[in-house]
N, C-alpha and C positions, 0 to 999 in steps of 0.2 A: 537433487533435492536442494542442497546448499546453495546452488546457483538462483533457484527460485527465491529462496529465502532472502538472498542479497539483493537480488532483483526487485523484489516488493520494498525493501527498505531503502534502496536507492531511489525509487520512484515515489515513496512517501516524502523522502527529503527533498527532492527535487520539486514536488509539488508545493511544499511548504516555502522553499527559496522562491520560486515563480510566482506564488501568491504574494509574497513579501514584497517583491520587486513591483509588481502591479500596482499594490495598495500604496506603497511609498510614492509611485509616480502620480497615481490619482489623489494623493494627500488624505487616504483613508485608512492609515495603517492604524492598527490596534494592538498595542502590546499583550493585552489579554488574550486576544484570537491567537497571535503568535505564539505565546506560551503554552496556550491549550494545544495547539496543532504540534508543538514540540514535544510537549509532555505525552500525548497520545502516541506519537512515533516512539518515544523512549519507552513507554510501557508496551507497546507491541513488540520491540525488540527483546526485552526481559522476558516476557511471556513466551515468545517463540523459542528462546534459548531453553527455557524451562520444559516447554512441551515437546522439543526436539530430544532432550536428554530422556524424558519419560517414554517417548515412543522407541527411542534406542534401546531402553532397558525392557520395555514390554512390546515387543513387536506383533505379538499374535493375537492381542486383545482387541476385538471389533467393538468399536465404540459409537459408530454412528451410521446412518442411511443417508447417503447423498445422492440425490437423482436416481433413486432405486438401486443403489450400489452400497453393499456394505463394506465399509472401510475401517482400517485401523487409524490410530493417530496420525500416523506418518502420510498416509494416503489422504487423509482428510485436510491435513495442512496443506499438502501440496494442491488439491482441488481448491481449496479457499484462497490460497495465496496467488495461484494463477487468475483467479477472479478479481483479487484485490489488485495485481499488477495490470489486468485490463482497465478497471475502474481508475486508478490512480494516473495510469499512463495515459489515458484518454483525457482527464482533466488537465495533465501537465502539458499534453499538445496544444490543447484550446488556450491555455495560459501562455504558452510560448507565442503562439499565434498573435494573441493579442498584444504581448509585450513587445514583438516585432513589428507591430501595427501591419499585418498581412491581411488581404482580402480572401485567402484561401478558405474554402468550404471544408470544415472539419466535422464529420459526423459520426456519431456512435456506430459501432459495428454491433 
């Protein structure tokens, strides 16, 4: 589980950094957009730490139904974070391709 949490955080930071690089090169950089992305990432990190602690203390409480599956907080975090890794990972790959000026076709799975 900790690998998934760290993975999402890494991919979010990567997405921010690659987006910043592209914006700087295109001379479209916005401090407001950068700080909004950074603030969002920071709040996700803090929120995840608190949710992880809660799920550790209360592992038997079923809190959600995701894709017709009853899940506790820990399982829910895992499912949502895997989706987040897919989302931000794809965005980062597209930005990296654009930054390197490659013609490769990158399609969402």
